[in-house]
C-alpha positions as CSV (number, residue, x, y, z in Angstrom):
1,M,2.9,14.8,-24.2
2,K,4.4,16.2,-21.0
3,L,1.7,17.3,-18.5
4,S,1.8,19.7,-15.5
5,H,1.3,18.3,-12.1
6,A,-1.5,19.5,-9.9
7,Q,-0.7,22.5,-7.6
8,I,-1.8,21.3,-4.2
9,S,-2.2,23.0,-0.9
10,F,-3.4,21.3,2.3
11,K,-5.9,22.6,4.8
12,S,-5.0,22.3,8.5
13,S,-7.2,19.2,8.6
14,G,-5.0,17.6,5.9
15,T,-7.6,17.9,3.2
16,P,-6.0,18.6,-0.3
17,V,-7.1,21.6,-2.2
18,A,-6.6,22.1,-6.0
19,D,-5.2,25.6,-6.2
20,Y,-6.2,26.0,-9.9
21,F,-9.9,25.1,-9.2
22,S,-10.0,26.5,-5.7
23,D,-11.9,23.4,-4.7
24,V,-11.2,20.5,-2.3
25,Y,-10.6,16.9,-3.5
26,F,-12.9,15.5,-0.8
27,L,-14.7,16.6,2.4
28,D,-12.7,17.1,5.6
29,A,-12.5,13.7,7.3
30,H,-15.5,12.4,5.3
31,G,-13.8,11.5,2.0
32,C,-14.2,7.7,2.3
33,A,-17.8,8.0,3.6
34,E,-18.6,10.3,0.6
35,T,-17.1,7.8,-1.9
36,D,-19.1,5.0,-0.2
37,Y,-22.4,6.8,-0.4
38,V,-22.1,8.6,-3.7
39,F,-20.3,6.0,-5.8
40,I,-20.2,2.6,-4.2
41,E,-23.8,2.5,-2.8
42,Q,-25.6,4.4,-5.6
43,N,-24.0,2.1,-8.2
44,D,-24.8,-0.9,-6.0
45,L,-21.4,-2.2,-6.5
46,V,-21.0,-4.6,-3.6
47,N,-24.3,-6.4,-4.6
48,R,-23.4,-6.5,-8.2
49,W,-20.0,-8.0,-7.6
50,S,-21.4,-10.5,-5.1
51,Q,-24.2,-11.6,-7.5
52,F,-22.0,-11.6,-10.6
53,E,-22.6,-14.9,-12.6
54,L,-19.1,-16.1,-13.6
55,S,-18.8,-17.5,-17.1
56,D,-16.8,-20.4,-18.4
57,S,-15.2,-17.8,-20.7
58,P,-12.7,-15.8,-18.6
59,S,-13.1,-12.8,-21.0
60,Q,-16.7,-12.4,-19.7
61,N,-15.7,-12.2,-16.1
62,V,-14.8,-8.5,-15.9
63,F,-16.5,-5.6,-14.3
64,V,-15.6,-2.1,-15.7
65,I,-15.8,1.1,-13.7
66,A,-15.0,4.4,-15.3
67,E,-14.2,7.6,-13.5
68,T,-14.0,11.2,-14.8
69,G,-11.3,12.5,-12.4
70,F,-8.7,10.4,-10.6
71,G,-7.5,13.3,-8.3
72,S,-6.0,11.8,-5.2
73,G,-7.1,8.3,-6.1
74,L,-9.4,8.1,-3.1
75,N,-12.4,6.7,-5.1
76,F,-10.1,4.0,-6.6
77,F,-8.5,3.1,-3.2
78,Q,-11.9,2.9,-1.5
79,T,-13.3,0.7,-4.3
80,L,-10.3,-1.6,-3.8
81,H,-11.0,-1.7,-0.1
82,H,-14.6,-3.0,-0.6
83,Y,-13.5,-5.4,-3.4
84,S,-10.7,-6.9,-1.3
85,Q,-13.1,-7.3,1.7
86,L,-15.4,-9.5,-0.5
87,L,-12.4,-11.5,-1.7
88,A,-11.4,-12.0,2.0
89,Q,-14.8,-13.5,2.6
90,G,-14.2,-16.1,-0.1
91,K,-16.4,-14.5,-2.7
92,S,-15.9,-15.5,-6.3
93,L,-15.8,-12.1,-8.0
94,P,-15.2,-10.8,-11.5
95,R,-12.0,-9.1,-12.3
96,L,-12.1,-5.4,-11.8
97,H,-11.0,-3.0,-14.6
98,F,-10.9,0.6,-13.5
99,L,-10.6,3.4,-16.0
100,S,-9.9,6.9,-14.9
101,T,-8.8,10.2,-16.3
102,E,-6.7,13.1,-14.9
103,K,-5.5,16.3,-16.6
104,F,-3.4,17.5,-13.7
105,P,-1.9,14.4,-11.9
106,M,-0.7,14.7,-8.4
107,T,2.9,14.1,-7.5
108,V,3.6,10.9,-5.6
109,A,4.3,13.0,-2.5
110,D,1.0,14.9,-2.7
111,L,-1.0,11.7,-3.3
112,Q,0.6,10.0,-0.3
113,Q,-0.1,13.0,1.9
114,S,-3.6,13.3,0.7
115,I,-4.5,9.7,1.6
116,A,-2.4,9.5,4.7
117,V,-5.4,10.3,7.0
118,Y,-7.1,7.0,5.8
119,A,-4.8,4.3,7.3
120,H,-7.0,1.5,6.0
121,L,-6.1,2.4,2.4
122,S,-2.3,2.4,2.9
123,Q,-1.9,-1.1,1.4
124,W,-3.4,0.1,-1.9
125,V,-1.6,3.4,-1.9
126,D,1.7,1.6,-1.4
127,E,0.9,-0.8,-4.3
128,L,0.0,2.1,-6.6
129,V,2.9,4.3,-5.6
130,A,5.3,1.5,-6.6
131,Q,4.1,1.9,-10.2
132,Y,2.8,5.4,-10.3
133,P,3.2,6.9,-13.7
134,M,5.2,9.9,-14.8
135,A,3.3,13.0,-16.1
136,L,3.1,11.7,-19.7
137,A,-0.1,12.0,-21.6
138,G,-1.8,8.8,-22.6
139,C,-2.8,5.5,-21.0
140,H,-0.8,4.1,-18.1
141,R,-1.9,0.5,-17.3
142,M,-1.2,-0.8,-13.8
143,H,-2.0,-4.1,-12.1
144,L,-3.0,-4.5,-8.4
145,C,-4.5,-6.9,-6.0
146,N,-2.5,-9.9,-7.3
147,G,-3.5,-9.1,-10.8
148,L,-7.2,-9.1,-10.2
149,V,-7.5,-5.4,-10.6
150,T,-6.3,-3.4,-13.6
151,L,-6.1,0.4,-13.4
152,D,-5.9,2.3,-16.7
153,L,-5.0,5.9,-15.7
154,W,-5.5,8.1,-18.8
155,L,-3.5,11.4,-18.3
156,G,-4.7,14.3,-20.3
157,D,-7.8,16.5,-20.8
158,I,-10.9,14.4,-20.5
159,H,-12.2,15.7,-23.8
160,D,-9.1,14.3,-25.4
161,T,-8.9,11.0,-23.5
162,L,-12.5,9.7,-23.5
163,P,-12.8,9.8,-27.3
164,Q,-9.7,7.5,-27.5
165,W,-11.4,4.7,-25.6
166,L,-12.2,2.1,-28.3
167,N,-15.7,0.7,-28.0
168,E,-16.1,-2.0,-30.6
169,H,-18.9,-3.7,-28.8
170,N,-22.3,-2.9,-27.2
171,G,-20.8,-0.7,-24.6
172,L,-17.7,-0.8,-22.4
173,V,-18.5,0.6,-19.0
174,D,-20.7,-1.1,-16.3
175,A,-20.6,1.8,-13.8
176,W,-19.5,5.4,-13.9
177,F,-18.1,7.6,-11.1
178,L,-19.0,11.0,-12.6
179,D,-16.5,12.9,-10.4
180,G,-14.5,16.0,-10.9
181,F,-14.6,19.5,-9.4
182,A,-18.0,21.1,-9.2
183,P,-19.5,22.4,-12.5
184,S,-19.3,25.9,-11.3
185,R,-15.5,25.5,-10.7
186,N,-14.8,23.3,-13.7
187,P,-17.2,24.3,-16.5
188,D,-14.8,23.0,-19.2
189,M,-15.4,19.4,-18.2
190,W,-19.2,19.5,-17.6
191,N,-20.6,19.9,-21.1
192,E,-22.4,18.1,-23.9
193,A,-19.2,16.5,-25.2
194,L,-18.8,14.7,-21.9
195,F,-22.4,13.4,-21.8
196,T,-22.1,12.2,-25.4
197,Q,-19.0,10.2,-24.5
198,L,-20.8,8.7,-21.5
199,A,-23.5,7.4,-23.9
200,R,-21.0,6.1,-26.4
201,L,-19.2,4.0,-23.8
202,S,-21.9,2.8,-21.4
203,K,-23.2,-0.7,-21.5
204,P,-27.0,-1.2,-21.7
205,N,-28.4,-0.5,-18.2
206,G,-25.0,0.6,-17.1
207,T,-25.2,2.9,-14.0
208,L,-23.9,6.3,-13.1
209,A,-23.6,8.3,-10.0
210,T,-22.4,11.9,-9.3
211,F,-22.3,14.2,-6.3
212,T,-23.8,17.1,-8.3
213,A,-27.4,17.8,-9.0
214,A,-26.8,20.8,-11.3
215,G,-29.5,21.4,-14.0
216,L,-27.0,21.3,-16.9
217,V,-25.9,17.8,-15.7
218,K,-29.4,16.5,-15.4
219,R,-30.4,17.8,-18.8
220,G,-27.2,16.5,-20.4
221,L,-27.7,13.0,-19.1
222,V,-31.3,12.8,-20.1
223,K,-30.4,13.9,-23.6
224,A,-27.6,11.3,-23.7
225,G,-30.1,8.5,-23.0
226,Y,-30.0,8.2,-19.2
227,S,-33.0,7.7,-16.9
228,L,-32.4,9.7,-13.7
229,T,-33.4,8.9,-10.1
230,K,-33.7,11.6,-7.6
231,T,-31.5,10.8,-4.6
232,K,-30.6,12.5,-1.4
233,G,-27.2,14.0,-1.4
234,F,-24.3,13.2,1.0
235,R,-24.5,14.8,4.4
236,Y,-25.7,18.3,4.1
237,K,-26.2,18.2,0.3
238,R,-29.9,18.2,-0.6
239,E,-29.7,16.2,-3.8
240,M,-27.4,14.1,-6.0
241,I,-27.9,12.2,-9.3
242,R,-28.1,8.5,-9.9
243,A,-28.8,7.3,-13.4
244,T,-29.2,4.3,-15.7
245,F,-28.4,4.1,-19.4
246,T,-31.6,3.0,-21.0
247,D,-31.8,4.7,-24.4
248,E,-29.2,3.1,-26.6
249,S,-30.4,5.0,-29.7
250,A,-28.9,8.1,-28.1
251,R,-25.4,6.9,-28.9
252,V,-25.8,5.8,-32.5
253,P,-24.6,9.1,-34.1
254,T,-21.7,9.2,-31.7
255,Q,-20.7,5.6,-32.4
256,Q,-20.6,6.4,-36.1
257,A,-18.5,9.5,-35.6
258,H,-15.9,7.3,-33.9
259,S,-16.1,4.3,-36.1
260,M,-13.3,3.4,-38.5
261,P,-14.5,0.0,-39.5
262,Y,-11.5,-0.8,-41.7
263,Y,-9.4,-0.7,-38.5
264,A,-11.8,-2.7,-36.4
265,R,-10.4,-4.9,-33.6
266,P,-12.7,-7.9,-33.3
267,A,-12.8,-9.8,-30.0
268,Q,-13.5,-13.5,-29.3
269,P,-15.9,-13.2,-26.3
270,S,-16.0,-17.0,-25.8
271,L,-12.2,-17.4,-25.9
272,Q,-10.8,-20.1,-23.6
273,H,-7.7,-21.4,-25.3
274,V,-5.0,-19.7,-27.4
275,T,-2.4,-21.5,-29.5
276,I,0.8,-19.4,-30.0
277,L,3.4,-20.1,-32.6
278,G,6.8,-18.8,-31.6
279,G,9.3,-19.0,-28.8
280,G,10.7,-15.4,-28.4
281,I,9.8,-12.3,-26.4
282,A,6.5,-11.7,-28.2
283,A,5.3,-15.2,-27.5
284,G,6.6,-15.1,-23.9
285,C,4.7,-11.9,-23.1
286,L,1.5,-13.2,-24.7
287,A,1.8,-16.5,-22.8
288,Y,2.3,-14.7,-19.5
289,I,-0.5,-12.2,-19.9
290,L,-3.0,-14.7,-21.2
291,S,-2.3,-17.2,-18.4
292,Q,-2.8,-14.4,-15.9
293,H,-6.3,-14.0,-17.3
294,D,-6.9,-17.8,-16.8
295,I,-6.8,-18.4,-20.6
296,K,-5.2,-21.8,-21.5
297,V,-2.2,-21.4,-23.7
298,T,-0.3,-23.9,-25.9
299,I,3.1,-22.8,-27.3
300,H,4.4,-24.4,-30.5
301,C,8.1,-23.5,-30.9
302,Q,9.8,-24.9,-33.9
303,D,13.3,-24.8,-32.4
304,S,14.7,-27.2,-29.9
305,A,14.7,-24.6,-27.2
306,L,13.1,-21.2,-26.5
307,A,14.6,-17.8,-27.4
308,Q,16.7,-19.1,-30.4
309,G,15.8,-16.2,-32.8
310,A,16.4,-12.5,-32.3
311,S,15.5,-12.9,-28.6
312,G,18.6,-15.1,-28.1
313,N,21.2,-12.3,-27.9
314,D,23.1,-12.3,-24.6
315,L,22.3,-8.7,-23.7
316,G,20.1,-6.0,-25.1
317,G,19.7,-2.3,-24.5
318,F,16.4,-1.2,-23.0
319,Y,15.3,2.3,-24.1
320,P,12.8,4.1,-26.2
321,Q,13.3,5.7,-29.6
322,L,12.1,9.3,-29.2
323,N,12.2,12.4,-31.3
324,A,11.2,16.1,-30.9
325,Q,7.7,15.5,-32.4
326,A,4.8,13.7,-30.9
327,S,4.6,11.4,-33.9
328,T,2.7,8.1,-33.7
329,A,6.0,6.3,-33.6
330,S,7.2,8.3,-30.7
331,Q,4.0,7.7,-28.8
332,V,4.3,4.0,-29.4
333,H,7.8,3.9,-28.1
334,A,7.2,6.2,-25.2
335,G,4.1,4.4,-24.0
336,S,5.7,1.0,-24.6
337,F,8.8,1.9,-22.7
338,V,7.1,3.2,-19.5
339,Y,4.7,0.2,-19.6
340,A,7.6,-2.3,-20.2
341,R,9.6,-1.0,-17.2
342,R,6.5,-1.4,-15.0
343,F,5.9,-4.8,-16.5
344,Y,9.5,-6.0,-15.9
345,D,9.4,-4.7,-12.3
346,E,6.2,-6.7,-11.8
347,L,7.8,-9.9,-13.2
348,L,10.7,-9.5,-10.8
349,A,8.3,-8.9,-7.9
350,N,6.5,-12.1,-8.9
351,G,9.7,-14.2,-8.7
352,A,11.1,-13.9,-12.2
353,E,14.9,-14.3,-12.5
354,F,16.6,-12.6,-15.5
355,G,19.8,-10.7,-15.9
356,H,19.2,-6.9,-16.0
357,S,20.4,-3.6,-14.7
358,W,18.4,-0.3,-14.6
359,C,21.7,1.5,-15.0
360,G,20.4,4.2,-17.3
361,V,21.1,4.8,-21.0
362,L,23.1,7.6,-22.4
363,Q,22.4,8.6,-26.0
364,V,25.6,10.3,-26.9
365,A,25.8,13.5,-29.0
366,F,28.9,12.4,-30.8
367,N,28.9,15.1,-33.5
368,D,27.5,18.5,-34.2
369,K,24.5,17.2,-36.2
370,V,23.4,14.8,-33.4
371,Q,24.0,17.5,-30.8
372,A,21.7,19.9,-32.7
373,R,19.0,17.2,-33.0
374,Q,19.2,16.4,-29.3
375,Q,19.1,20.1,-28.4
376,N,16.0,20.5,-30.4
377,L,14.4,17.7,-28.5
378,I,15.3,19.3,-25.2
379,D,14.1,22.7,-26.3
380,K,10.7,21.4,-27.4
381,Q,10.1,20.1,-23.8
382,L,7.8,17.5,-25.2
383,W,8.8,14.7,-22.8
384,P,9.0,14.6,-19.0
385,E,12.5,14.8,-17.6
386,S,11.8,11.5,-15.8
387,L,11.6,9.9,-19.2
388,I,14.5,11.7,-21.0
389,Q,16.6,14.7,-20.2
390,G,19.6,16.5,-21.5
391,I,22.9,16.5,-19.6
392,N,26.3,18.0,-20.3
393,A,29.6,16.2,-21.0
394,N,30.7,16.4,-17.3
395,Q,27.5,14.9,-16.1
396,A,27.6,12.2,-18.8
397,A,31.2,11.2,-17.8
398,Q,30.3,11.1,-14.2
399,L,27.3,8.8,-14.8
400,A,29.2,6.6,-17.2
401,Q,32.3,6.5,-15.0
402,V,34.5,6.5,-18.2
403,D,36.0,9.3,-20.2
404,L,33.1,10.6,-22.3
405,P,33.6,14.2,-23.6
406,Y,30.2,14.5,-25.1
407,P,26.8,15.8,-24.0
408,A,24.0,13.2,-24.0
409,L,20.4,12.4,-23.5
410,L,19.8,10.4,-20.3
411,I,17.1,7.8,-20.1
412,Q,17.3,7.1,-16.4
413,Q,14.8,4.3,-16.3
414,G,16.5,2.4,-19.1
415,G,19.4,-0.1,-18.9
416,W,20.1,-3.6,-20.2
417,I,18.3,-6.9,-20.1
418,S,19.3,-10.5,-20.9
419,P,16.6,-11.4,-23.5
420,P,16.9,-15.2,-23.4
421,Q,16.7,-15.2,-19.6
422,L,13.7,-12.9,-19.7
423,V,11.9,-15.1,-22.2
424,K,12.5,-18.2,-20.2
425,S,11.2,-16.4,-17.1
426,L,8.1,-15.4,-18.9
427,F,7.3,-18.9,-19.9
428,T,8.2,-20.3,-16.4
429,L,5.7,-17.9,-14.8
430,A,3.1,-18.8,-17.3
431,Q,3.6,-22.5,-16.7
432,Q,3.4,-22.0,-13.0
433,T,-0.3,-20.9,-13.4
434,G,-1.1,-24.3,-14.7
435,H,-2.6,-22.7,-17.9
436,C,0.5,-22.9,-20.2
437,K,2.0,-25.8,-22.1
438,V,5.2,-25.4,-24.1
439,I,6.0,-27.8,-27.0
440,T,9.4,-27.4,-28.7
441,Q,10.4,-28.7,-32.1
442,S,6.8,-28.4,-33.1
443,T,4.8,-26.8,-35.9
444,L,1.1,-26.8,-36.9
445,R,-0.3,-28.6,-39.9
446,A,-3.0,-27.1,-42.1
447,D,-5.7,-29.3,-40.6
448,D,-4.6,-28.3,-37.0
449,I,-5.1,-24.7,-37.9
450,L,-8.5,-25.4,-39.5
451,R,-9.6,-27.3,-36.4
452,I,-8.5,-24.6,-34.0
453,T,-10.0,-21.7,-36.0
454,N,-13.3,-23.5,-36.5
455,D,-13.8,-23.5,-32.7
456,P,-14.9,-20.0,-31.4
457,S,-13.4,-20.8,-28.0
458,Q,-9.9,-21.0,-29.6
459,A,-7.6,-18.7,-31.5
460,I,-4.1,-18.8,-33.0
461,I,-1.5,-16.1,-32.6
462,Y,1.5,-16.0,-34.9
463,A,4.4,-14.5,-32.8
464,T,6.9,-15.8,-35.3
465,G,9.4,-13.0,-35.8
466,A,11.7,-13.6,-38.8
467,D,9.7,-16.7,-39.8
468,S,6.5,-14.6,-40.3
469,A,7.2,-14.2,-44.0
470,Q,6.8,-18.0,-44.4
471,L,3.4,-18.2,-42.7
472,P,0.5,-19.7,-44.6
473,I,-1.5,-16.4,-44.2
474,P,-2.4,-13.5,-46.6
475,P,0.6,-11.3,-47.4
476,L,1.9,-8.7,-45.1
477,P,4.8,-6.4,-45.8
478,Y,7.7,-7.8,-43.7
479,R,11.2,-6.5,-43.8
480,L,13.9,-9.0,-42.8
481,V,17.2,-7.5,-41.5
482,R,20.3,-9.4,-40.3
483,G,22.0,-8.0,-37.2
484,Q,25.2,-9.2,-35.6
485,V,26.1,-8.4,-32.0
486,E,29.6,-8.9,-30.5
487,R,30.7,-10.4,-27.2
488,A,33.7,-8.2,-26.5
489,P,36.0,-9.0,-23.5
490,A,36.3,-6.0,-21.2
491,T,39.6,-4.1,-20.8
492,P,40.7,-2.6,-17.5
493,Q,39.5,0.8,-18.9
494,S,36.2,-0.3,-20.4
495,A,35.3,-2.4,-17.3
496,A,34.6,0.9,-15.4
497,L,31.6,1.7,-17.7
498,Q,28.4,1.9,-15.6
499,T,25.7,2.8,-18.2
500,V,24.5,1.7,-21.6
501,L,25.9,3.9,-24.4
502,C,24.0,4.5,-27.6
503,H,25.1,6.4,-30.7
504,K,25.0,4.7,-34.1
505,G,25.1,1.4,-32.1
506,Y,24.9,0.4,-28.5
507,F,27.6,-0.7,-26.0
508,T,26.6,-2.2,-22.6
509,P,28.6,-2.3,-19.3
510,A,30.6,-5.4,-18.8
511,V,28.6,-8.4,-17.5
512,D,30.8,-11.3,-16.4
513,G,33.7,-9.5,-18.0
514,V,32.0,-9.2,-21.4
515,H,30.5,-6.2,-23.2
516,A,27.7,-6.5,-25.8
517,L,28.2,-4.2,-28.7
518,G,26.4,-3.9,-32.0
519,S,24.7,-4.0,-34.2
520,T,25.1,-4.4,-37.9
521,Y,22.1,-3.8,-40.1
522,V,22.0,-5.8,-43.3
523,K,18.7,-5.8,-45.3
524,D,17.4,-8.9,-46.9
525,D,20.1,-11.2,-45.6
526,V,18.8,-14.2,-43.6
527,N,22.2,-15.9,-43.1
528,C,22.9,-16.3,-39.3
529,E,26.6,-17.3,-39.6
530,Y,29.0,-15.2,-37.5
531,R,31.2,-13.0,-39.7
532,D,34.5,-11.5,-38.8
533,S,34.0,-8.8,-41.3
534,E,30.9,-7.6,-39.4
535,A,32.8,-7.8,-36.2
536,Q,35.3,-5.3,-37.7
537,L,32.4,-3.1,-38.8
538,N,30.8,-3.1,-35.4
539,L,34.0,-2.1,-33.5
540,A,34.8,0.5,-36.2
541,M,31.3,2.0,-35.8
542,H,31.9,2.5,-32.1
543,Q,35.4,3.8,-32.4
544,N,34.4,6.3,-35.2
545,S,31.5,7.6,-33.2
546,L,33.5,7.9,-29.9
547,Q,36.7,9.1,-31.5
548,E,37.7,11.2,-28.4
549,C,37.4,8.2,-26.0
550,A,40.8,6.5,-25.6
551,W,39.3,3.5,-23.8
552,I,37.1,2.5,-26.8
553,Q,40.1,3.0,-29.2
554,A,42.0,0.5,-27.1
555,M,39.4,-2.2,-27.4
556,P,40.7,-5.3,-29.2
557,Q,38.9,-6.9,-32.1
558,P,36.0,-9.1,-30.9
559,N,36.1,-12.7,-32.1
560,S,32.8,-14.1,-30.9
561,G,29.2,-13.0,-31.1
562,R,25.9,-13.8,-32.6
563,A,23.9,-13.0,-35.7
564,A,20.1,-13.1,-35.9
565,I,17.3,-12.0,-38.2
566,R,15.0,-9.2,-37.1
567,C,11.5,-8.9,-38.6
568,S,10.4,-5.3,-39.2
569,T,7.9,-3.4,-41.4
570,P,8.1,-0.5,-43.8
571,D,7.0,2.0,-41.2
572,H,9.1,0.3,-38.4
573,L,6.0,-0.3,-36.2
574,P,4.9,-3.8,-35.1
575,L,1.9,-5.7,-36.6
576,V,-0.6,-6.3,-33.8
577,G,-4.1,-7.6,-34.4
578,A,-6.2,-9.9,-36.6
579,V,-4.8,-11.4,-39.8
580,P,-6.7,-9.5,-42.5
581,D,-8.6,-11.3,-45.3
582,V,-6.6,-9.4,-47.9
583,H,-8.6,-10.2,-51.0
584,Q,-12.0,-9.4,-49.3
585,Q,-10.6,-6.2,-47.9
586,L,-9.3,-5.2,-51.3
587,L,-12.9,-5.5,-52.6
588,D,-14.5,-3.8,-49.7
589,F,-12.1,-0.9,-49.6
590,N,-11.4,-0.3,-53.3
591,Q,-12.9,3.2,-53.1
592,L,-11.1,4.6,-50.1
593,Y,-9.5,7.2,-52.4
594,Q,-12.9,8.9,-52.7
595,A,-12.6,10.0,-49.1
596,K,-16.1,9.1,-48.0
597,P,-16.8,9.2,-44.2
598,A,-15.0,6.3,-42.6
599,H,-18.2,4.8,-41.0
600,T,-19.8,4.3,-44.4
601,Y,-17.5,1.4,-45.2
602,P,-18.2,-2.1,-44.1
603,Q,-16.5,-3.8,-41.2
604,A,-13.1,-5.2,-42.1
605,Q,-13.1,-8.9,-42.8
606,N,-10.3,-11.0,-41.2
607,V,-9.2,-14.5,-41.3
608,K,-11.3,-16.3,-38.7
609,G,-9.5,-16.9,-35.4
610,Q,-6.0,-15.9,-36.5
611,Y,-4.0,-13.1,-35.1
612,V,-0.4,-11.8,-35.4
613,L,2.1,-10.1,-33.2
614,T,5.3,-9.6,-35.1
615,G,7.5,-6.9,-36.7
616,L,9.1,-5.8,-33.5
617,G,12.4,-5.2,-35.3
618,S,15.3,-4.4,-32.8
619,R,12.9,-2.9,-30.2
620,G,11.3,-6.0,-28.8
621,L,12.5,-5.4,-25.3
622,T,10.7,-2.1,-25.3
623,T,7.6,-2.8,-27.3
624,A,6.7,-6.5,-26.7
625,P,4.9,-6.1,-23.3
626,L,2.5,-3.4,-24.4
627,M,1.9,-4.9,-27.8
628,A,1.0,-8.2,-26.1
629,Q,-1.3,-6.3,-23.7
630,L,-3.0,-4.7,-26.7
631,L,-3.6,-7.9,-28.5
632,V,-4.9,-9.8,-25.4
633,S,-7.2,-6.9,-24.5
634,Q,-8.6,-7.0,-28.1
635,L,-9.1,-10.8,-27.9
636,L,-11.0,-10.5,-24.6
637,G,-13.0,-7.5,-25.7
638,Q,-11.7,-5.4,-22.8
639,P,-10.5,-1.8,-22.7
640,L,-7.4,-1.2,-24.8
641,P,-4.2,0.3,-23.3
642,V,-3.5,2.6,-26.2
643,T,-5.3,5.5,-28.0
644,Q,-7.3,4.8,-31.1
645,P,-4.8,6.4,-33.4
646,V,-2.0,4.2,-32.0
647,A,-4.2,1.1,-32.3
648,N,-5.0,2.0,-35.9
649,A,-1.3,2.6,-36.6
650,L,-0.5,-0.9,-35.4
651,N,-3.3,-2.8,-37.2
652,P,-1.9,-5.4,-39.6
653,N,-4.0,-4.2,-42.5
654,R,-2.8,-0.6,-42.3
655,F,-0.7,-0.9,-45.4
656,L,-3.6,-2.2,-47.4
657,I,-5.7,0.8,-46.2
658,R,-3.0,3.3,-47.0
659,D,-2.5,1.9,-50.4
660,G,-6.2,2.1,-51.1
661,I,-6.3,5.7,-50.1
662,R,-3.4,6.5,-52.4
663,R,-4.8,4.3,-55.2
664,L,-1.8,2.0,-55.1
665,D,-1.7,-1.7,-55.8
666,Y,-1.2,-3.5,-52.4
667,L,-0.5,-6.9,-53.9
668,A,2.2,-5.4,-56.1
669,R,4.3,-5.4,-53.0
670,F,4.4,-9.2,-53.2
671,A,5.9,-10.5,-56.4
672,A,5.1,-14.1,-55.5
673,I,1.4,-13.4,-54.9
674,D,-1.0,-13.9,-57.8
675,P,-3.4,-10.9,-57.7
676,Q,-6.1,-13.2,-59.1
């Protein structure tokens, strides 16, 4: 999961050189001109953007560029330069979605130094640097140019990343920048596997341009279904390649090899209006993101005000749940956390107001067993230190500013957030676009649902948290858990605390003289009354875990707090995607145990126009933004911000599929459901 940064040296001219490949990232003083000639002009981008026919369906108004080596970002920055020039001329343009890959990402300092010679790009460099990702494998989604441009920077080997790009439709990419170090310097990239992926992902008549004219590249592209045009190379280079994807039959075997039809993520290409049921963080993230895409949103919240469920707790810790293995769950939490932090910073930059502090989170090694587990995580070196790092007891105490005689894991980018204030800010920003309407004390009748789902321009999303189990949809395996959080007045000793502490529970710094501490975990209890008995359990949990800390032992018994019901799942991952037609899928996939090739099964049938985002458990602050991005991207038929295995692991029908593979009775999970 952790990647190595590129080792860069600079020529006297300022041009960056990749030491590993012994090759320059761009020509001395001609980098922008080379990008313009090779990629912008040969793909005819300026004309294609200017002549783009905008649709009434916002999901159709997107132009996708894919690049095979991000490097210094020069191609991306120069593309933004041309795009922004057209915007300044008053042109009505499609949104731009830029996909790029990089195995050895530059450090921020090297990237800034590399582009410093091109002053006209500084605006875009600064905007990217503010959200530049850590060296963590996977997709890093960033938004620039007032949200009109999305950059998905996929970090990792290109032969690992490109196969993870989900293509459920007739192609994904409008134009390719086939970049990267020369074939003679980087033979591992330029091979048949690359050309096969280009064919899998290209739209019909999609274009491609590359600086090279090597024979293996020409032959590979022709075999992959491209028609080549001989073109003069840049400056002193005799020839380069320009190509158009014309033979769609070349990608059929590749599509099948990547197809898992039972985990399909259907889009609604004519989508214009989404109805969301819910009033918490999942609904808020969805409303904000959809409104940014010019999709109309109507919120139906059954409560008298927003954020009355699990999103109503005063304060919540913000940090990922990681372990020493790169499990799917760890990947979900790591990717969600880094995206959520970027997302919240974007909200704040856009005027959102919500209580928060990026004060860091200390996961305290309060006994030998926990210390051994944390040491194993440190020793594996799976995660970048900018995400999580081990520190000793002295360092922990210095950061916390209280007596803390334990080593810990430090999550420096974490902290605490006020969930209700965050939720209200999300809805406020969504409403300010003019695309979002919020209706409280409101539910939908059966005929309302039927009317909405019969219209292909509309969809319903259930972001209903603990109420999900009561929805009139096919059964999904929810787990409802009561959690009580305390509002504990700070003492003179505890008021000094400067970081969030986590062990068996969490303990926040004092905000307005009050700590938040919790939480209890009571399965299958949906009573939300405050209980003194659980307050005693909460304080005892902290005191038992931090036995050597006199300041926590001196804390008085809390006498106020809040209980809420969390909605989780058996595997503790959210449910994100289309509501499955359970009975039809049970018929279609009743032979999964025979282990036939995945692509031989039919496409999963789902309930028309209905989707779900729920099951966030106690991790909504961390997971909700990326999960909402995933669902919106699916609905709009646009590139997904997660790998295919992660998308599959979040699909609402995954338990049905797993039960089918194991020859288990899915409906037996639900005693109230008649299998007939």
